[in-house]
N, C-alpha and C positions, 0 to 999 in steps of 0.2 A: 504494500499499500504506499502511496505517495506520502512523504513526511509532511508536506504542506497540508494535505487533507486531514492527517492525523492531528496536527497542531490546531487546526480550525475546529475539529470535532472536540478536542480537549478543552479548548477555550469556550466553546458553546456549552459544553457540559458544566464547566466550572461556573459560568455566568448563570445557567439555569439553577444550579445548586445554591449559589449565593442569593439569587432572587427569592428563594424560599425564605431566607432569613430577613431580607430587607423588606419584603412586602407582606410578610405574615402579620395578620391582625392579632393573633393570639400568641405573643412571644413565648409563652410558657410551653406551647405545643412543641417547640423546637429545642427544648432543653435549657432555655434561658430562664432564670428565676428572678426576675425583678419583682417589684411590688405589683400586686393586682390592682390596687388603688394607692395613691400617694398617702403616706402616713400623715397623721395630724402633726402639724408643726406650728401651732399657735398656742402659746401658753395660756392665754386668757380663755380661749374656747375649752382647752383641755381641762383647766381648773374649774370653770363654771359648770360646764355640761358634764364633765367626767366625774364631778362630785356626786352625782346621783346615778349615773349609768355610764356604760361604755361610751366614750367620745367617738362617735361614728365619723369616719372620714368623709370630708365634703364630696368626694367623687362617687359616693354611693347614691346621691340623689341629684336631680337637676336643680338649677338655681331657683326656679319658680317654686319648687317644693320647700327649699330652705327658707325662702322669703315668707311663705305661708306659715311654716312652723314657727318662725321667729316673731311673727306678728300676733301669734295666739298663745304666747307663753303663760298667760293667766289660766289657761285650761290645756296644759300640755299632757295629753293622754290621762286626764283626770287629776293631774296635779298642778299646783301653782308654781311655775318656775320663772316668774317675772324677774327681769333684770333692770338695772337702772338704764336710762336712755343711752348713755355713752357706751356702756358695755354691750347692750343690745345692738347698737349700730356697728360697733367694731366687729362683733362675732358674726352679725349678718353679712358684713362686707367680706370677711374671711371665707365664710361658707359659700357665698355666691361666686366669688372670684375663683374658687377651687372646686366648684361643683362639677358633676359629671359631664355637663354640656361644655365645660371649658377644659376638662382634663384630657390627658394624652394616654393614659393607661388603658390596657385592653379591657378590663372589666368596666370601667367608666364608659368606654365606647359601646360595649355590648349592652349596658344598662340603657343608654340613650337609644339604641336600635330597638330595644324591646318595648319601648313606650311610645305612644302616639303623642303628637304635639299638644293635643288638647287635654291629655291626662296630667294630673297634678298629684302624683303619689306622695303620701305623707308617711307611710311606713315602708321601711326598706324591704321587709319580708313580702310586701304586696307587689313589688316589682316583678313583672313576669319572669325575667331571667333568674332572679333569686328564688322565687316561688318554685320554678321548675327544678332548680338545683336541689331543693329540699323536699320535693314531693314524694320521694320514695322512703323517706325517714318515718318510721311509725311514730305516732304521737306519744306512745308510752316512753319512748326514748328521750323525749324533750319535755313535753308538757307534764307528764307524770314523774319526771326526774327532778328531785329537789335541788340538784346541782346545776340544772339548766333552766327549767321553768317555762321557757318559751323560745321560739325561734329567734326572737329579737335579742336574745343574749348571745350574741355572736362569739364573744371571747370565751364562753364556757367550753366550746368545742374547737373553735379555730384559735389554737394557742398562740399563733403569731399574728392575730388580728390587729394588734396595736401597730405592727409593722406594715400593715396593709396587705397581708398574705392570707388568702382565703382558699387555698388549694384543698380540694376535697380529699386528696390522697394523704394529707397530713392532719385531717380532722380527727379528733379523738372525742368521742362522746363519753362523758364521765360515767363510770359504772358499767360501760358497755365495751369501749375500746375503739379502735380505728374504724372509720366509716368510709367506704368506697363503693359507690353504686356502680 
């Protein structure tokens, strides 16, 4: 075989292989393990919201959802979580600037693809992609599990959730063990 054709074929094969990495929407599928969503990096948000529950990463909801949640803190899922105006404005700005519709991570992109523009999800577990990822888990493993309580308690099973990692292959359900559907 002609060396010229062999070199061209090798180059095309290398370019095709490289394109898998460059154009992959789901980096983790190709062995790269970056964050699924960007970790929380705002101390005010982490301390105010994280005092009562896991400080969810902004990339888990679109900006419109964060705005709605932040303007109704007087009835935040049955609790009064009101903040002073300055803290509310600062946290709202952080959440909306880093929301799923502004994020570059694969999970944030998938979240945005899974909802319609008119939808305004307020619960992360109600997002179609998140609900789908949890639909095979029997309720007894989370709802009836005192160490979990509900699917909204992400950090109970996703032990690296604070780092923005939600890989199902590393999920450990307390009292049950690893979960992989």
